[in-house]
C-alpha positions as a Markdown table, in Angstrom:
| # | Residue | x | y | z |
|---|---|---|---|---|
| 1 | Met | 76.4 | 84.7 | 102.3 |
| 2 | Ser | 78.9 | 85.9 | 99.5 |
| 3 | Arg | 82.0 | 84.1 | 97.9 |
| 4 | Ile | 84.8 | 86.7 | 98.7 |
| 5 | Ala | 88.4 | 86.3 | 97.7 |
| 6 | Val | 91.3 | 88.3 | 99.4 |
| 7 | Leu | 94.4 | 89.4 | 97.8 |
| 8 | Gly | 97.1 | 89.5 | 100.2 |
| 9 | Asp | 98.0 | 87.8 | 103.4 |
| 10 | Gly | 99.8 | 90.5 | 105.3 |
| 11 | Ser | 98.2 | 91.8 | 108.7 |
| 12 | Trp | 95.2 | 94.0 | 107.2 |
| 13 | Gly | 94.4 | 91.0 | 104.6 |
| 14 | Thr | 94.4 | 88.4 | 107.3 |
| 15 | Ala | 92.3 | 90.8 | 109.8 |
| 16 | Leu | 89.7 | 91.3 | 106.9 |
| 17 | Thr | 89.6 | 87.5 | 105.9 |
| 18 | Asp | 88.7 | 86.7 | 109.3 |
| 19 | Leu | 86.0 | 89.4 | 109.5 |
| 20 | Ala | 84.5 | 88.1 | 106.5 |
| 21 | Arg | 84.4 | 84.7 | 107.8 |
| 22 | Asp | 82.9 | 85.7 | 111.0 |
| 23 | Gly | 80.2 | 87.2 | 108.9 |
| 24 | Gly | 79.4 | 83.9 | 107.4 |
| 25 | His | 81.0 | 84.5 | 104.0 |
| 26 | Glu | 82.8 | 82.0 | 102.1 |
| 27 | Val | 86.4 | 83.1 | 102.1 |
| 28 | Ser | 89.8 | 82.4 | 100.0 |
| 29 | Ile | 93.1 | 83.9 | 100.1 |
| 30 | Trp | 95.3 | 84.5 | 97.0 |
| 31 | Ser | 99.1 | 85.6 | 97.9 |
| 32 | Arg | 102.2 | 84.8 | 96.4 |
| 33 | Lys | 102.6 | 82.0 | 99.0 |
| 34 | Gln | 99.0 | 80.8 | 98.2 |
| 35 | Pro | 98.9 | 81.4 | 94.4 |
| 36 | Asp | 95.9 | 79.5 | 93.6 |
| 37 | Thr | 93.5 | 81.5 | 91.3 |
| 38 | Ala | 90.7 | 78.9 | 91.2 |
| 39 | Pro | 88.5 | 80.6 | 93.7 |
| 40 | Leu | 88.9 | 83.9 | 92.1 |
| 41 | Ala | 86.9 | 82.8 | 89.0 |
| 42 | Thr | 83.6 | 82.7 | 91.1 |
| 43 | Ala | 84.3 | 85.5 | 93.6 |
| 44 | Gln | 81.6 | 88.0 | 94.2 |
| 45 | Ala | 83.8 | 90.4 | 95.9 |
| 46 | Val | 87.6 | 90.7 | 95.8 |
| 47 | Ile | 89.2 | 92.4 | 98.7 |
| 48 | Ile | 92.6 | 93.9 | 97.6 |
| 49 | Ala | 94.9 | 94.1 | 100.5 |
| 50 | Leu | 98.3 | 94.3 | 98.6 |
| 51 | Pro | 101.1 | 97.0 | 98.9 |
| 52 | Ala | 99.9 | 100.0 | 97.2 |
| 53 | Gln | 102.9 | 99.9 | 94.8 |
| 54 | Ala | 102.4 | 96.2 | 93.8 |
| 55 | Thr | 98.5 | 96.5 | 93.2 |
| 56 | Gly | 98.8 | 97.3 | 89.5 |
| 57 | Asp | 101.1 | 94.6 | 88.5 |
| 58 | Val | 99.5 | 92.0 | 90.6 |
| 59 | Leu | 96.2 | 92.8 | 88.8 |
| 60 | Ala | 97.7 | 92.6 | 85.6 |
| 61 | Thr | 98.5 | 88.9 | 86.0 |
| 62 | Leu | 95.0 | 88.0 | 87.2 |
| 63 | Ser | 91.9 | 87.1 | 85.6 |
| 64 | Leu | 89.0 | 88.6 | 87.8 |
| 65 | Pro | 85.1 | 88.2 | 86.9 |
| 66 | Pro | 84.1 | 91.2 | 85.5 |
| 67 | Asp | 81.0 | 91.6 | 87.7 |
| 68 | Ala | 83.0 | 91.2 | 90.8 |
| 69 | Ala | 83.1 | 93.9 | 93.4 |
| 70 | Leu | 86.8 | 95.2 | 94.0 |
| 71 | Leu | 87.3 | 96.5 | 97.5 |
| 72 | Ile | 90.5 | 98.1 | 97.8 |
| 73 | Ala | 92.1 | 98.1 | 101.3 |
| 74 | Ala | 95.5 | 99.5 | 100.4 |
| 75 | Lys | 96.3 | 103.2 | 100.9 |
| 76 | Gly | 98.7 | 104.8 | 98.9 |
| 77 | Ile | 99.7 | 106.6 | 95.6 |
| 78 | Glu | 101.4 | 105.1 | 92.7 |
| 79 | Arg | 104.9 | 106.4 | 92.5 |
| 80 | Ser | 105.4 | 106.1 | 88.7 |
| 81 | Thr | 102.0 | 107.5 | 87.9 |
| 82 | His | 100.8 | 109.7 | 90.7 |
| 83 | Arg | 97.5 | 107.8 | 90.6 |
| 84 | Phe | 95.3 | 106.8 | 93.7 |
| 85 | Met | 94.5 | 103.2 | 94.1 |
| 86 | His | 91.3 | 103.3 | 92.5 |
| 87 | Gln | 92.4 | 104.9 | 89.6 |
| 88 | Val | 95.0 | 102.2 | 89.2 |
| 89 | Val | 92.3 | 99.4 | 89.8 |
| 90 | Ala | 89.7 | 101.0 | 87.5 |
| 91 | Glu | 92.3 | 101.1 | 84.6 |
| 92 | Ala | 93.3 | 97.4 | 85.3 |
| 93 | Cys | 89.8 | 96.1 | 85.8 |
| 94 | Pro | 87.5 | 98.6 | 83.9 |
| 95 | Lys | 84.3 | 96.6 | 83.8 |
| 96 | Asn | 84.3 | 96.2 | 87.7 |
| 97 | Pro | 82.7 | 98.1 | 90.5 |
| 98 | Val | 85.6 | 99.7 | 92.6 |
| 99 | Leu | 85.3 | 100.5 | 96.1 |
| 100 | Ile | 87.8 | 101.8 | 99.0 |
| 101 | Leu | 87.5 | 100.6 | 102.4 |
| 102 | Ser | 89.6 | 103.2 | 104.6 |
| 103 | Gly | 89.5 | 104.7 | 108.0 |
| 104 | Pro | 90.9 | 104.7 | 111.6 |
| 105 | Ser | 91.7 | 100.9 | 111.9 |
| 106 | Phe | 94.7 | 98.9 | 112.9 |
| 107 | Ala | 94.8 | 95.1 | 111.9 |
| 108 | Glu | 95.3 | 94.1 | 115.5 |
| 109 | Asp | 92.4 | 96.0 | 117.0 |
| 110 | Val | 89.9 | 94.5 | 114.3 |
| 111 | Thr | 91.4 | 91.2 | 114.9 |
| 112 | Arg | 90.7 | 91.6 | 118.6 |
| 113 | Ala | 87.0 | 92.4 | 117.8 |
| 114 | Leu | 87.6 | 96.0 | 119.6 |
| 115 | Pro | 85.2 | 98.8 | 118.2 |
| 116 | Thr | 86.2 | 100.2 | 115.1 |
| 117 | Ala | 84.5 | 102.3 | 112.4 |
| 118 | Val | 85.5 | 102.8 | 108.7 |
| 119 | Thr | 84.1 | 104.4 | 105.4 |
| 120 | Leu | 83.4 | 102.2 | 102.3 |
| 121 | Ala | 83.2 | 104.3 | 99.3 |
| 122 | Ala | 81.9 | 103.5 | 95.6 |
| 123 | Glu | 81.0 | 105.5 | 92.6 |
| 124 | His | 77.4 | 104.5 | 93.3 |
| 125 | Leu | 76.2 | 104.9 | 96.9 |
| 126 | Glu | 73.8 | 101.7 | 96.6 |
| 127 | Val | 76.9 | 99.7 | 95.8 |
| 128 | Ala | 78.9 | 101.0 | 99.0 |
| 129 | Arg | 75.6 | 100.5 | 101.0 |
| 130 | Phe | 75.1 | 96.9 | 99.8 |
| 131 | Trp | 79.0 | 95.5 | 100.7 |
| 132 | Ala | 78.8 | 97.9 | 103.9 |
| 133 | Ala | 76.0 | 95.6 | 105.2 |
| 134 | Gln | 77.8 | 92.5 | 103.9 |
| 135 | Leu | 81.0 | 93.2 | 105.8 |
| 136 | Ala | 79.9 | 95.1 | 108.8 |
| 137 | Arg | 80.0 | 93.6 | 112.1 |
| 138 | Pro | 78.9 | 94.4 | 115.6 |
| 139 | His | 82.4 | 95.7 | 116.3 |
| 140 | Phe | 83.0 | 96.9 | 112.8 |
| 141 | Arg | 80.9 | 99.7 | 111.7 |
| 142 | Ile | 81.1 | 100.5 | 108.1 |
| 143 | Tyr | 79.7 | 103.9 | 106.9 |
| 144 | Ala | 78.8 | 104.2 | 103.1 |
| 145 | Ser | 80.0 | 107.1 | 100.9 |
| 146 | Asp | 80.2 | 107.8 | 97.2 |
| 147 | Asp | 83.3 | 110.2 | 97.4 |
| 148 | Leu | 86.1 | 108.1 | 96.1 |
| 149 | Met | 88.6 | 110.6 | 95.8 |
| 150 | Gly | 88.2 | 112.0 | 99.1 |
| 151 | Val | 88.6 | 108.5 | 100.9 |
| 152 | Ala | 91.6 | 108.0 | 98.8 |
| 153 | Ile | 93.4 | 111.2 | 99.5 |
| 154 | Gly | 92.7 | 110.8 | 103.3 |
| 155 | Gly | 94.1 | 107.2 | 103.4 |
| 156 | Ser | 97.1 | 108.1 | 101.6 |
| 157 | Leu | 98.0 | 111.2 | 102.9 |
| 158 | Lys | 97.8 | 110.4 | 106.5 |
| 159 | Asn | 100.5 | 108.0 | 105.8 |
| 160 | Val | 102.9 | 110.8 | 104.8 |
| 161 | Leu | 102.0 | 112.9 | 107.5 |
| 162 | Ala | 102.3 | 110.4 | 110.2 |
| 163 | Ile | 106.0 | 110.0 | 109.2 |
| 164 | Ala | 106.5 | 113.7 | 110.1 |
| 165 | Cys | 104.8 | 113.4 | 113.4 |
| 166 | Gly | 107.0 | 110.1 | 114.3 |
| 167 | Ile | 110.1 | 112.3 | 113.4 |
| 168 | Ser | 109.0 | 114.8 | 115.7 |
| 169 | Asp | 108.4 | 112.4 | 118.6 |
| 170 | Gly | 111.7 | 110.6 | 117.7 |
| 171 | Lys | 113.4 | 114.0 | 118.0 |
| 172 | Arg | 111.6 | 114.5 | 121.3 |
| 173 | Leu | 110.1 | 118.0 | 120.1 |
| 174 | Gly | 106.9 | 117.6 | 122.5 |
| 175 | Ala | 103.2 | 116.7 | 122.1 |
| 176 | Ser | 102.6 | 120.4 | 121.3 |
| 177 | Ala | 104.7 | 119.8 | 118.1 |
| 178 | Arg | 102.8 | 116.8 | 117.0 |
| 179 | Ala | 99.6 | 118.3 | 117.6 |
| 180 | Ala | 100.8 | 121.2 | 115.2 |
| 181 | Leu | 101.9 | 118.9 | 112.7 |
| 182 | Thr | 98.8 | 117.1 | 112.7 |
| 183 | Ala | 96.7 | 120.2 | 112.3 |
| 184 | Arg | 98.9 | 121.8 | 109.6 |
| 185 | Gly | 99.3 | 118.3 | 107.8 |
| 186 | Phe | 95.3 | 118.1 | 107.9 |
| 187 | Ala | 95.1 | 121.6 | 106.0 |
| 188 | Glu | 97.6 | 120.4 | 103.6 |
| 189 | Leu | 95.5 | 117.1 | 103.1 |
| 190 | Ser | 92.3 | 119.5 | 102.8 |
| 191 | Arg | 93.9 | 121.9 | 100.1 |
| 192 | Leu | 94.9 | 118.7 | 97.9 |
| 193 | Gly | 91.3 | 117.5 | 98.6 |
| 194 | Lys | 89.8 | 121.0 | 97.4 |
| 195 | Ala | 92.1 | 120.9 | 94.2 |
| 196 | Leu | 91.0 | 117.2 | 93.4 |
| 197 | Arg | 87.0 | 118.0 | 94.1 |
| 198 | Ala | 87.0 | 115.8 | 97.1 |
| 199 | Arg | 84.1 | 116.6 | 99.7 |
| 200 | Pro | 85.2 | 118.6 | 102.8 |
| 201 | Glu | 82.7 | 116.2 | 104.8 |
| 202 | Thr | 84.7 | 113.4 | 103.7 |
| 203 | Leu | 88.0 | 114.7 | 104.5 |
| 204 | Val | 86.8 | 115.7 | 108.1 |
| 205 | Gly | 85.4 | 112.2 | 108.6 |
| 206 | Leu | 86.4 | 108.8 | 109.4 |
| 207 | Ser | 88.6 | 108.1 | 106.3 |
| 208 | Gly | 90.2 | 111.8 | 106.6 |
| 209 | Leu | 90.7 | 113.2 | 110.0 |
| 210 | Gly | 89.9 | 110.2 | 112.0 |
| 211 | Asp | 92.6 | 108.2 | 110.2 |
| 212 | Leu | 95.0 | 111.1 | 110.4 |
| 213 | Leu | 94.6 | 111.3 | 114.3 |
| 214 | Leu | 95.0 | 107.6 | 114.6 |
| 215 | Thr | 98.0 | 107.3 | 112.5 |
| 216 | Cys | 100.0 | 110.4 | 113.7 |
| 217 | Ser | 100.0 | 109.4 | 117.4 |
| 218 | Ser | 100.6 | 105.7 | 117.9 |
| 219 | Glu | 103.4 | 103.3 | 117.3 |
| 220 | Gln | 101.0 | 101.0 | 115.9 |
| 221 | Ser | 101.3 | 102.8 | 112.7 |
| 222 | Arg | 104.2 | 101.7 | 110.7 |
| 223 | Asn | 104.6 | 105.1 | 109.2 |
| 224 | Tyr | 104.8 | 106.7 | 112.4 |
| 225 | Ala | 107.2 | 104.1 | 113.8 |
| 226 | Phe | 109.2 | 104.6 | 110.6 |
| 227 | Gly | 109.3 | 108.2 | 111.2 |
| 228 | Lys | 110.2 | 108.1 | 115.0 |
| 229 | Arg | 113.2 | 105.7 | 113.9 |
| 230 | Leu | 114.2 | 108.5 | 111.6 |
| 231 | Gly | 113.9 | 111.0 | 114.2 |
| 232 | Glu | 115.9 | 108.9 | 116.7 |
| 233 | Gly | 118.9 | 108.9 | 114.0 |
| 234 | Met | 118.5 | 105.5 | 112.1 |
| 235 | Pro | 119.4 | 105.6 | 108.6 |
| 236 | Ile | 116.2 | 105.2 | 106.1 |
| 237 | Glu | 117.1 | 101.7 | 104.6 |
| 238 | Gln | 117.6 | 100.4 | 108.3 |
| 239 | Ala | 114.3 | 102.1 | 109.5 |
| 240 | Leu | 112.4 | 100.4 | 106.6 |
| 241 | Ala | 114.0 | 97.1 | 107.3 |
| 242 | Ala | 112.9 | 97.4 | 110.9 |
| 243 | Ser | 109.3 | 97.7 | 110.0 |
| 244 | Ser | 106.9 | 94.8 | 110.5 |
| 245 | Gly | 105.4 | 95.5 | 106.9 |
| 246 | Val | 105.4 | 98.0 | 104.1 |
| 247 | Val | 105.6 | 101.6 | 105.0 |
| 248 | Glu | 103.3 | 103.0 | 102.5 |
| 249 | Gly | 104.0 | 106.7 | 103.3 |
| 250 | Ala | 107.8 | 106.2 | 102.3 |
| 251 | Phe | 106.7 | 105.4 | 98.9 |
| 252 | Ser | 103.8 | 107.8 | 98.4 |
| 253 | Ala | 105.6 | 111.1 | 99.7 |
| 254 | Glu | 107.2 | 112.1 | 96.4 |
| 255 | Ala | 104.0 | 111.2 | 94.3 |
| 256 | Ala | 101.8 | 113.3 | 97.0 |
| 257 | Leu | 104.5 | 116.0 | 96.5 |
| 258 | Ala | 104.0 | 115.8 | 92.6 |
| 259 | Leu | 100.4 | 116.1 | 92.8 |
| 260 | Ala | 100.8 | 119.1 | 94.8 |
| 261 | Arg | 103.0 | 120.7 | 92.2 |
| 262 | Glu | 100.8 | 119.7 | 89.5 |
| 263 | Asn | 97.9 | 121.6 | 91.2 |
| 264 | Gly | 99.9 | 124.6 | 92.5 |
| 265 | Ile | 99.5 | 123.6 | 96.2 |
| 266 | Ala | 101.7 | 124.5 | 98.9 |
| 267 | Met | 102.3 | 121.2 | 101.0 |
| 268 | Pro | 105.5 | 121.9 | 103.3 |
| 269 | Ile | 105.2 | 119.2 | 105.6 |
| 270 | Thr | 104.8 | 116.5 | 102.7 |
| 271 | Gln | 107.7 | 118.4 | 101.1 |
| 272 | Ala | 109.9 | 117.9 | 104.1 |
| 273 | Val | 109.1 | 114.3 | 104.3 |
| 274 | Ala | 109.8 | 113.7 | 100.6 |
| 275 | Ala | 113.0 | 115.5 | 100.9 |
| 276 | Ile | 114.1 | 113.4 | 103.8 |
| 277 | Ile | 113.3 | 110.1 | 102.2 |
| 278 | Glu | 114.3 | 110.9 | 98.6 |
| 279 | Asp | 116.9 | 113.5 | 98.7 |
| 280 | Gly | 118.8 | 112.6 | 101.8 |
| 281 | Ala | 117.9 | 115.9 | 103.9 |
| 282 | Thr | 118.5 | 115.4 | 107.6 |
| 283 | Pro | 115.3 | 115.7 | 109.9 |
| 284 | Glu | 117.3 | 118.5 | 111.5 |
| 285 | Ser | 117.3 | 120.7 | 108.3 |
| 286 | Met | 113.9 | 119.9 | 107.5 |
| 287 | Ile | 112.6 | 120.8 | 110.8 |
| 288 | Lys | 114.6 | 124.0 | 110.5 |
| 289 | Ser | 112.8 | 124.9 | 107.3 |
| 290 | Leu | 109.5 | 124.5 | 108.6 |
| 291 | Leu | 110.0 | 126.7 | 111.7 |
| 292 | Asp | 111.6 | 129.4 | 109.3 |
| 293 | Arg | 108.7 | 129.5 | 106.9 |
| 294 | Pro | 107.1 | 132.9 | 107.3 |
| 295 | Leu | 104.4 | 133.4 | 109.5 |
| 296 | Gly | 100.8 | 133.3 | 107.8 |
| 297 | Thr | 97.0 | 133.5 | 108.6 |
| 298 | Glu | 94.8 | 130.3 | 109.1 |
């Protein structure tokens, strides 16, 4: 049994809290509503289930044991720095082992003990394997990895691409259009992964293609549902307010596009999503811009 602290009491933090308790661990929750920091002092692992854009600021206010494993359950890119979550956490807590938990998983499915499989990545594979064994349950399979960047890219980019698929469905462009966006979106994800030295096998695995397929096709995804509302004509602020939680892709799109530009990579779908969210472009104009692109080869 391990002592585990969970930062964040949203749907995902709550689901992971229940999962850890079901595994016999001693679990405490920290949130703005429950700001008791005493359990953090003795935690052997800290699960970070905070909104991506708030993670760095929250960690700056907390004192965590330097030997505690920090398991990131947030999926996003920090807008102000263009850093992935494992880079943000490593800078805030340089002495701690940092891990990323990511994959095709909705909080509701995990809470209902429906079969789910995810990836847990760490710099050292033995660390990932240890905590995978600690947290896995019969219905919650965890595959270990030592490709932190690959897992981070998959978890972050799929949110942006899910917005595009939601917009397409909101405009009633059909299942064929959604499939094309998903496939070409994965090509964008893969190009960025190659530039940042992620492993191809990670990108086609659970935390990459697996999570992309789930998020781009279900209204359980906040990002897809947000995009669908935009496609149906709802203004951005209203669409965000209608979400049941944080729409990470809406805050990561511009940062993902900045990374693409920094690395000389074409990411037209990501660019279209960022233009709609940041620049006020209409979904109709961005759909036309994508369809008007010159034909190419795969």
